[in-house]
N, C-alpha and C positions, 0 to 999 in steps of 0.2 A: 036694726030690727032684730029681736029675738024671735026664734019659733017655737022652741022649748018641745020638740015633736016627742019626747020621750022614747024615741027608738032605743033598743039595746044597743050595746058595743059588742062588734063592731058594727059601723053604719055607713053606707056610701050615699047616703040621701044628701041632695045639695043642700037642703035647708040645713041639716046637721054640721055639713062643712062649712056653711057661713055662720052657725052659731059657734063651732070650735075656734075659726078664725077670731070672733069678736071676744071669746072667752080668753084666748091666749093673748091679744092685746092687753085685756084687763090685767089677767096675771102677770106681765113681763112689764109694763110700762106704767101703772099705777102706783102710788105710794100708800095706799091702805093696806091693811094686814091679811085681808081674805077676799076670795072670788066665790062665786057661786056656779059650777059646772053644768051642763046641759041636762044631767039627771038629777040637779037639785042638792048635791054635795057641796058642803063647804069644804074649799080648799085654802092654803096659804098663797098669798102673791110672793113674787120673789122677794119685794121688801121686806114681808111679814116672815118669810122663812129665813132671810138674813139676820132679821132680828132675833128669831129663836136661837140661831146658831152662834149669836155674839158678834155677828160682822156688822159692819157699816153699810148703807147704801153705796152701789159702785159708782164709780165715774167714769167716764169714756175714757178707753185707753189711749194713751199718746206718750210721747218722749217728756221726759223731765219731770215725771211724777215721783216724787222722793218717799221713800220709807224707810222710817226710823226706826229702833228699838222697840218702840212703843207704838208702832203701826201694823201690829200683827192682826188687827180685825179690820184694817183697811182693805177696800175691794176695788177692781177694776171691772169694766165691761167690755169684752173684745167681741164684737161680731154676735151679740147676743148672749154669749157665755160669761158668766162672771167667774172671777179668779181671785184668790188670796195669795198673800206673800207666803214663799215656804219659810219658815222659822229660820232654817240653817242659812237662808241667803241674805237675812235682814241684817246690816242696813244696806240699801243699794238704791239707786234712781234709773227709771226706766230710759233705755235708750231711743225706744220709738222703732227698733228693729225686733220683731216677735220671731220669726225663724231662726233658730240656732243662738239666740241670745235672750231676751226677755221671758222667752216660752220655759226656759229652764228654772225661772225664779218664782214661779207660780204653780199653784194646784187648783183644779177646779171645784168650787162650790156650788154650782148649779149644773143639774144633769136632766136632760129631757128624754122623757119615756114617750113610746108611741101615743099614749093617750094623755097624756098630762105634763105639768111643768114641775113635777115633783121634785124638790131639791135633795142632795145627799143629806143622809142624816148624820146625827152628831151624838157623842156620848162625852162626859166630863172627863172620865178616866177609862185605862184600859180595862179595870176591873169592870166598871158599868157597861163597856163594849161587849165583854163575854157574854152578858145577861140578854143581849138584844136578839130576838129573833128575825136574824138576817137571812137573806138569801143571796146564792151565787149571781153575781151580776152588779150587786147593788155596792154604793160606795158610801163611806160614811168617813167622818172626821172626829178626832178627839181633842179636846182642849187642854190635856195634859196626860202624863203617864200615871203616876201614883197620886198625885193631887192636881186640880185644875189649876193651869197657870205655872206648872213647874218647870215649862220649857219642853217636854216631852210629847206635845200635842202633834199627832201625824195625821195622814190620810191612809185609809184601807180600802182594798177591793175584797169584796165576800167571794170565796171561791168552795167548793164540795169539798169534803173531809178530805184530808192529807196529812202527812208527818209535819208538824212545825216545831220551831226551837222555843216557843214560850217566851222569849225575849222581844223579837221583832215582828214575828207572824203568832198569831194567837188562835188557839182551838175556842169556838162559841159553845156555849151550854146546849145548843141545838144541834151539835155535829158538824156543822160547817167552820169554815176557818177565815180569819181576817189576815190578809197579807199586806204586808207594810209598803208603801208606795214610796220610792225616792230615786234619785236619778244623780249620781257622779258623787255627790255628799251625803254622809250618813250621820246625822247628829246622835251621839252617844246615848243621850236622854231618851230618845225615842225607842232606844232597846232597853231601858230602865236604869241606866247609870244615875246617880244621884247628884254627887259632886259635893258631898256635905264635910269634908275633912275640916274646913273652917266654918265657924258659926258667922253669922252677920256682922258680929262686931270685929272678925278678924282673929279672935282667938281659937285655937285648936279643938275642936269638937272631940270630948272625951269618948265617944263611941261612934265613929264615923260608918259609914255604909261602906263596904267592900263592893268595888264597881269592877272587879277585874272579870265577874261571869258574863255581865252585859257585852264587856269590850271583846271578850273571847268569841261569844256568839256572833258580833257583827264579823270577826275576823273569818269566822268559819262560813259564813253566810254569803259574803260578799269577796269580790277582788278587784283590783285596779281602780278602787274608790277612794274617797276621802273620809276619814274618821274627825268628825267636829266635836271638839270638847268646847261647848258653847259657856259663856258666863252666865251667871245667875243675877237677875235682876236685883239692885239694891245690896248686892254684895260687892265689897271692894276687892276681894280676894277669894277665887274658888280653887278648891282641890278635889281632886278626883282620887280615892285611896284604893290602892290596890294590893294585893297579898300576895302577889307573885307575878314574874315579870309579863310583859306584853309582848307576845311573839308573833311578828310580822313575817309572813310566810308567802307573799305574792307580789309580783311586780307593781310598780306606781299605787302602793297603798300608801297614803301619807297620813301621817297623825297631825292635826291643825288645832292650835288654840285659837278660840274667838279674841283676838286682841290680848293686851296686858293682863298680868296677874291670874294666869290661869296654869295650874300645877297639876302633875301628875306625881302622886306623893305614894312611894311604896314603904310600906310599913313593917315589913320583915325582911329576913334575909334568905328567902324560900329563893331555890335555884330553878332554872328554866329546865325544859324537858326536852330530849329527842337529842340527834345528831346528823351530820350528812358526811360523806366521804367524797371529798374534792380530788380531782386528778391531780392537782400539783401539790397541796397542801395536806392530803390525807385525811384521816378523821378529824371532822370538827364538832366539837361538842357544844350543845347549847345549856348544859347543867351547870351553868355559872349565874351567880347571884347578881344579876343586873336589874335594871328598871326596864329597860327596852331591850329587847334581842332583835336583829334582823336576820332570819334565817337564810340560808342558802336555797335557791329555785333551781329545782333539776341537779342538785348536787354542784351547781356551778358558781352563781353569783345571786344577789338581790338587785334588780335593775329599777331605778328611779323612786325607790321608797324612802321618802323623806320626813324629816320630823321639823315642824316649823311652829313658832309662836308659842312656845310651851317652856314652864319651869319643869325640871326634872329632879324630883328631891326624894332622897333616901332617908329616912328615919333612922335606919339602924347601920348607916355607913356600908351601903352595898358596894362588893366588888367593883361594880362598873355601873356608869349612868345609862351610857350607850353602847353596847356590843355589837358589833357589825363586822363579822368576820370577813367576809369579800362582798364588795359591793361597788356600783358604777352608776354614774349619771344621776348622782345624789346631788340634792341642793338643800341641805339643812341650814335654817337660818333662824335668828331671833330665838335662841335656845339659852338658858341658862341652867346648868347642870351643878347641882349642890349636894355637898356631903357623901360623895362617893369616892372610894379610894382611888380609882382611876375614872377620870371624867368621861371620855369618849375613846374608845379603843377598838381597833382594826387590823386583821392581818394583810388585807391586800385591798386599797380603795383606788379606784383610777377614774378619771373624767368626771371628777366630783368637785363641789364648792360647798365650803362651810363659810357662811355669813354672820357677823354678829353673835358668835357662840361663845359663851363665857362658861368657864368652870370657876365658880365663885362659892368657895366654902367659908361663908362669913355669916352663917345663921347660928343662932343660939345652939351649942351644943355640939357644931361642927368640928370635924377634925383636920387639919391639912390634907389634901389628896396626895398621895404619893406620886400620881404622875396625872397631869390634866389632859394631854392629849397623845394617843400612842398610837402611830400609824407604823406598823412594821414594814409594809412594801406598799408597791403602788407607783403610778405615774401621773402627771397632769392633775395634780391635787392642788387647789387654790383656797387659802385661808384669807378671808377679808374681814378687818376688824375683829379679829377673835382676841379673847383676853383669858389669861389664868390669873388667879390670884387665891394667896394662902395655900401655898402647894409646896411639896419638897420639889418636884421638878415639873417644867412647863411643857415645852413642845418636844418629844422625842420622835424623829422622823425615820428612825430605823435606815432601811433600805430605799426609801421614796425616793425617785428620781424625776427631774424635770417639773418641778412644782415651786410654788412661791407662797411668800407671806407678806401681806399687806397691811399696813397700820395696825399690826398686831401686838400686844403688851403681856409682859409676865410681871406681876407683882408680890413681894412678899414671899419670895423662893429662898429655898437654903441650900439646894444641890445644883441645880442647873436652869437656865431659862431656855435655850433653844441648843439642841444637839441632833445629829445626824443626817442623813440624807446626801445625795449627789445631784450636782448641778440643781442646787437650791437657791433661789434668790429672797433675800430679807430686805424688803423695802420699807422705808419710815417706821421699823419696828423698835420698841423699846423695852426698858424695865425699870422697875421703881421698889424700894424697899427691900431690897435683896438683905438677907441675912445669912450669908455663906458660912456652911461648916467647914471643916476639912475635905479637901479634894473638892470643892466646890468651883464653879466658873458659871459664865453667861453664855457664851458660845462655844460648842464645842467638839468634843473629841471624835465622835463618831461619823464627823462630816466629811465628805469626799471632796466635792466641788461646791463652793458657795460664793455667792455674793451677797454683801451687805451694804446697802446704800441708804444713808440718810438714817434717821432715829436718834435717839438719846437715852440716856440712863438718869436716874434720879436717884440719890438717898441709897449709897451702898456702904452696907457695914458687915462685920464678921463675928460669928460667934465662935469660929474657929481660930487657930493660929498658925495653920503650915498648909502648904501645897493648895494656896488659894489663887485662882487667877482669872482675869476676865476671858480671855481666850486660850482656849485648849484644844490644840489641832494635833491630830497625828495621821500624819501623811496628806493632810489635807491642802488642796489647792484653793486658796482663799483669796478674795480681793474686796477690801474694806474701804469705803471713803464716805465723807461727809457724816460721819458719825459721831456724836457729840457724848463723850463720857462724864460722869459726875465727879466731883471731890469724893474722897472716901472718907466716910465717917470714922472708920478704923482705920489708922495710918500703920505703915511699917509691916504689913502682913500680906499684902498682895504682889503679885507679879502681873504685869500685864500680859504678854504672851508666853505661853510654855508650848513650846514647838518641838513634836517628836516625829519620828518615822517619815523622814525627808519631807516633811511638811515645807510648802512653798506658799509665803503670803505676801501680798501686795497692799500697803496702806497709802493712803493720800486724802490730804484735806481733812484730817480728823482733829478733833480737840480732845486731848489726853489729859489726865490730872498732872499735876506739877510732879518732880522726880520726888521730891521729899515725902509725897505720900505712898509710894510704893517700894517695894524691895529691889525687883530687877525689871529692867525693861523687856528682856528677853531670857527665858530659861530654854534648856536644850537639851537633847541627848547626842549621841556618838552619830546617829542617821541624820540630824538635822539638815533640811537643805539650805532655806534663806529666807530671810525677810526684807524686803525691798520698800523703803518710805521714800515715795517721789514727793521732791521739793522744788516744785516749779518745773524747771527745764533739768533739773539735776535729781539725781538718785543717791540715797544713802543704802548701800546694800549690807546685810549683815548674813553672815555665812561661816562655814566650817574650810579648812584647807583643802579637804578631800575632794572638792568639786572644781570644776573650772566653768566660769560663767564670762561671757563676751558681751560688753554692751557698746555698740557703735565701733569705734576704731581703737577703743582701750581695753587691754585685757589688765587685770590687778592680781597681784601675789598675796597671799596670807600666809604667815606661819602656823605652827602647830597648835595654837589656840584659837579659841573663837575671837574674832575680829569684824569690824565691820569697815567699809570703804565706800569710796565715792564712785558712783555710775557702774560699778561692777563688783564682781565677788571675788574670785581668785583667778590666778593666772599663770605664769610661766614658772616652768620646771627649775629647780635648782640645778646649776652646773658648778664643777668644783673649781674650775678657772677659766677664763676667758681671755684670750690673746686680744691686744688694743692695736695690733697692725694690721691693715694698714691703715692710713688717715684717714680713710672713707667710712671705718669701721662707727658704727652708732648704736648704743645699746640702751633700751628701755626697760625698766621695771616699775612696777608700784608696790610701795610697802605702807602696811599700816603705821601710823606712829601715835603715841600717847603723851601724856605730860611728864613721863619718865624718859630717858634716852633710850634709843632704840637703834641697835647696830644694822646699818645699812648695807655696807659692802666693805671690804678688806682688800688692799692691792699689794701686789709685790714690788718692792723698789728694785728697777732695772739698773740703776746708777745714774749716770748723767745722760744729758743730751734727750729729754722727754718732756712732754707737758700733758697732764691728766686733767681734763675739765668735766666737772660734775654740775650738773643744772636740776635744780629740785622745784617743782611747782605743785600744789594740792589743794584741798579743801580741809580745813580745820573747823571742828564742830565742838559745840558745848550741848547742852539739854535743850538750849533756848535759842542758839544763834549759830551761823557758820560765816566763813570767809574764804576768800582764794588768796594764798599767800604763796611768796617765793623766795628762794635763797640759792646760794651757790657756795662751791667750795673747789678749790685748786691745790694740785702739786707740780711745782714746776722745778725740775732738775733737784728734786727731794725735798724743796722746799714747801710746806704745807700753808695752807692759807683759806679763809672762809669768808663769805660775802655776807652783808646785812639782812636782814629780814624784812621784806617789803608786802605790804598788803595790796593786793589788785582790786580787790572788791569785797565789799562786806564789813565784819567787825574790824574798825581798825586799831584795837587794843591787843589783837590775836598776833602771835610771833611764831615763826618756824625757824629755830636754833640749829646751823650745822656746826659740828664740832668734830675734833680729831682726837683719838684714843689710840696712840701707836699709829697703826696703819689703817686703822678702822674708822669709818667716816659713821657719824651717829647723827641723828634727828631728833630734836624734843618740841613738843607743841607747848605754848605757854600763852601768857597773857590773858587767861580764862579760857582758853580751849584746852580742852582733854583728851580728843581723840581727831583722828583725820587718816586721809588717805593720799599720799603723795606721789607723783610720778618722778622717777629719779632718771636723767638721761646721762651717759658716760660716753666721751669721747676723747680721743688723743691726736697728736702730730706723731709722725714717724720717728722712730727712736732706734739708737744703734744698739739699745738693747732688746730685751723681750719684756715690755709692761704686761701684765695679767692682773686680773681681779676677779673676786668672788663674790656672789650676791650672798649675804648672810641671811 
């Protein structure tokens, strides 16, 4: 029953309250477009106003309601309030949990006043919004920024006159202002960015819009929020053109692309501006030609500001893709950095992770990067599935410590793939299409302590002719295992290991190319430490005679040139002569043998009535096999003799031949063996003379 008293507003008459209740029910719950209030005015119903705004009738809020990229007009009704999805949140599916979850994905499209169910107003564009005669407290939504449906639609609350930036917040013609509403994520198109570097057919726009000013306005107006670079409906690839670097200057400010094929494209070589003075590193200048610069906050570091799901592309070969001087708690992921001289550069990064980050200079007109990843200092840095391609050098870790690379790769490089760092682990990392120039290497020089486990190399060639090696270690402590190295496309140029400055390297269970494909297994300088090759339960050790290394019960002697031995490096000091009385005397030493006769010892004949017994046993090696072989020699009352060579285990063709040259015993490896380490045991029975010998 309707009373229609005609009483003016406000009214406390019970009849008017009854009419209001009936009218409100019609306004909210009918499907017709209009209703008549108690004073006879025609007003839009909820369904009618939604239709005007371009929204669909609401469905009751619940879990599992899907909002796809085309559902921006779909609405829900929760407790009598109608909500539409925020463009920056689509796509998503409701969870059914409103507080702290789904409420952040919607904005209100229905707002009740004290006397009506008037719904928020709408404008097609920001230009139209500015012409509206709106009053403080009102809410209005737009369907686009420059044009309807361009992805820049947003919700604004009207406030009294104040200063605004003209990008996110806008001055109205009537003097009031429209304040952009957002929470946690800012869509760059809501600040006027266009993203038209590429045309709809994928070709480059000859006159793209410069989006740097809207992006700068967001960074100036917000902090600790994400900047979303959305895709454009119907476009396979979207590019946001910028004429100067994007400079992030606050904590936890992330740049995020919406899915694949979203690019930030720097079209000039303009440098950044500003600087900071850090207590440790001094002046840090931002005047660098980069696409993205992460500034220092409070002259210290930038915390938690990451870049995700974006391609960073420089048309003019900028010096840096990302320049992040000092940063921590970074989680950069799903990046492609294209056509920059250095892809990602940092003075100091710690407690951070790079995931699926590629420096890939393979666009038309690209040049090889000078360096893909440059991290000069830092700790606890993790690279996960990162890649470099078409570069001079791949990963340079400088003085980074306690860090690791997992499933990373470096392809088509000319100088080096991996370099530097201390206490660095390489796990299942590899390289392909290397084209090494003079001085080039794969793993190398600046590293201090590293572990290489697993991984493989494919297709290695050389454009240079000298000083090319796979492993170039200077003072490095390295452990290399389960690494599969490729056959070389260019043979006779490489050395496998170049070990300098007391480098100590252990290798085990690796697959190396055949010896015919490289020059030297090891090259070294005068301070070289050792190279230990573990062979099951035994070890083959390469070293110089300047160092003593003991393995187990055995010490091994080397002479003045580089040698390798079995299970140990070098051992006993030389003595001019050793007396062989009494009979309990027993002397041992280990000598390196080759396939040429090697002097072992020389004795002094004391005359008659003595026996000198010499037992020789050791491991002989070739490049492909090894065996334990033994033999013996004797001197009985000045009569010399030698025993036959016997293979204890291993290659049955190998021989260890003992021979006498005057009073000098010589040993020779043969039968295909070309080197080895042999333990020589000398003993005698009492003599009336004074038998002596000296190790040669």
